[in-house]
C-alpha positions in Angstrom: -66.6 -68.0 -29.3 -70.1 -66.6 -30.3 -72.0 -63.9 -28.4 -74.2 -62.8 -31.3 -77.6 -62.7 -29.6 -76.7 -59.5 -27.6 -75.6 -57.6 -30.8 -77.7 -55.5 -33.0 -76.6 -53.9 -36.3 -78.3 -50.5 -36.8 -77.9 -47.3 -38.8 -75.7 -44.7 -37.3 -77.2 -41.5 -38.7 -74.6 -39.0 -39.8 -74.1 -36.4 -37.0 -75.9 -38.5 -34.3 -74.4 -39.6 -31.0 -74.2 -43.1 -32.4 -72.3 -41.8 -35.4 -69.9 -40.0 -33.1 -69.3 -43.2 -31.1 -68.7 -45.1 -34.4 -66.2 -42.4 -35.4 -64.3 -42.9 -32.1 -64.0 -46.6 -32.8 -62.8 -46.0 -36.4 -60.2 -43.6 -35.0 -59.0 -46.1 -32.4 -58.9 -49.2 -34.6 -58.0 -47.8 -38.0 -55.9 -44.6 -37.4 -54.2 -44.6 -34.0 -52.1 -47.7 -34.7 -50.8 -45.8 -37.8 -50.2 -42.7 -35.7 -52.8 -40.9 -37.8 -56.1 -39.2 -37.4 -59.1 -39.1 -39.6 -58.6 -36.2 -42.0 -61.0 -33.3 -42.5 -61.5 -34.6 -46.1 -62.5 -38.1 -44.8 -64.8 -36.6 -42.3 -66.4 -34.3 -44.9 -66.9 -37.4 -47.2 -68.9 -39.1 -44.4 -71.9 -37.0 -45.2 -72.2 -38.9 -48.5 -72.1 -42.3 -46.9 -74.5 -44.7 -45.1 -73.2 -45.7 -41.7 -74.0 -48.8 -39.6 -72.7 -50.0 -36.3 -72.9 -53.2 -34.3 -73.9 -52.4 -30.7 -74.4 -54.4 -27.5 -75.9 -52.9 -24.4 -75.3 -49.4 -25.8 -71.6 -50.0 -26.6 -70.4 -49.7 -30.2 -68.5 -52.9 -31.1 -68.1 -52.5 -34.8 -68.7 -49.9 -37.6 -68.8 -49.7 -41.4 -69.8 -47.1 -43.9 -71.0 -47.4 -47.5 -70.3 -44.9 -50.3 -72.1 -45.0 -53.6 -69.6 -44.7 -56.5 -72.2 -44.9 -59.2 -75.8 -46.2 -59.7 -74.6 -49.9 -59.5 -71.5 -49.8 -57.3 -71.2 -49.3 -53.6 -67.8 -49.0 -51.8 -67.5 -50.5 -48.3 -65.2 -48.2 -46.2 -63.9 -47.9 -42.7 -64.8 -51.4 -41.4 -63.7 -51.7 -37.8 -64.4 -54.1 -34.9 -63.3 -53.6 -31.3 -60.3 -55.7 -30.6 -61.6 -57.3 -27.5 -64.7 -58.6 -29.4 -63.0 -60.0 -32.5 -63.7 -63.6 -33.3 -67.4 -63.2 -32.5 -68.6 -62.8 -36.1 -69.3 -59.1 -35.6 -67.5 -58.1 -38.8 -69.4 -60.8 -40.7 -72.7 -59.5 -39.4 -71.8 -55.9 -40.3 -70.7 -57.1 -43.8 -73.9 -59.1 -44.3 -76.0 -56.1 -43.2 -74.1 -53.8 -45.6 -74.6 -56.2 -48.5 -78.3 -56.6 -47.8 -78.7 -52.8 -47.5 -76.8 -52.3 -50.7 -78.8 -54.9 -52.6 -82.1 -53.5 -51.3 -81.0 -50.0 -52.4 -80.4 -51.2 -55.9 -76.7 -51.7 -56.0 -75.3 -54.8 -57.7 -71.5 -54.6 -56.9 -69.7 -54.0 -53.6 -66.0 -52.9 -53.8 -63.6 -52.4 -50.9 -59.9 -51.8 -50.2 -58.8 -54.5 -47.8 -55.8 -54.1 -45.7 -53.3 -56.8 -46.5 -53.8 -59.3 -43.6 -57.6 -58.7 -43.6 -58.2 -59.9 -47.2 -58.7 -63.5 -46.0 -61.7 -62.4 -44.0 -63.3 -60.8 -47.0 -62.4 -63.8 -49.3 -64.1 -66.2 -46.9 -67.3 -64.1 -47.4 -67.2 -64.2 -51.2 -65.0 -61.3 -52.1 -62.4 -61.6 -54.9 -59.1 -59.7 -55.0 -58.5 -57.6 -58.1 -55.2 -56.2 -59.4 -52.0 -55.7 -57.4 -51.6 -54.5 -53.8 -51.3 -50.7 -53.4 -50.5 -48.4 -50.6 -53.4 -46.5 -48.9 -53.1 -44.7 -45.6 -49.5 -45.7 -45.4 -50.1 -49.5 -45.6 -50.7 -52.1 -48.3 -54.2 -52.8 -49.4 -55.9 -54.9 -52.2 -59.0 -54.1 -54.1 -61.7 -56.7 -53.6 -65.2 -57.0 -55.1 -68.4 -59.0 -54.8 -71.5 -59.1 -56.9 -74.5 -58.6 -54.6 -76.8 -61.5 -54.9 -80.5 -61.1 -55.7 -82.8 -62.6 -53.1 
C-alpha cells in the first residue's frame, strides 16, 4: 500500500505547534506502550535537535529528530510513525530526509539506537548493527550506523 503523494516531510521548529503535535505522536508511539512519559531531560535535550515530521492534510503521521554528537556524527532519535499509516514508506521518507539534511549540513555519519524488532527496517535502508544489544528506556536496542553518501 502506497499513499506517498499526500505526504510532505517538513521541519518542525522547536516550540512550534507542529513540534508540539510531533511530541504528542512520540509520546503515543514510543512511551505510552512502555507506560512511560518523555522525561524533563529528554524534553530539555530537544532544544539541541533538528526536528522533522511527515504530515498529510495537517495531520502529523511521523516524526524524527537529529542530534549532533560532534562535527561529523549525527544521532537519529525518536523516530515514530502513526500505527494506522505504517507500511506506506513514511518512515523511509523521514529517514531519507534526515540523511539528506545531515549530509547537506556537513555530517558524514548517522548513528541510531534501534529497538530490537525495528533493526530490520534500518538494515534494509543501509544501516549496520554494531556491538551487542543493550537496554534503553526499559527495552532492548542495538546501535546502528550508516555513512552518509556524498551526492
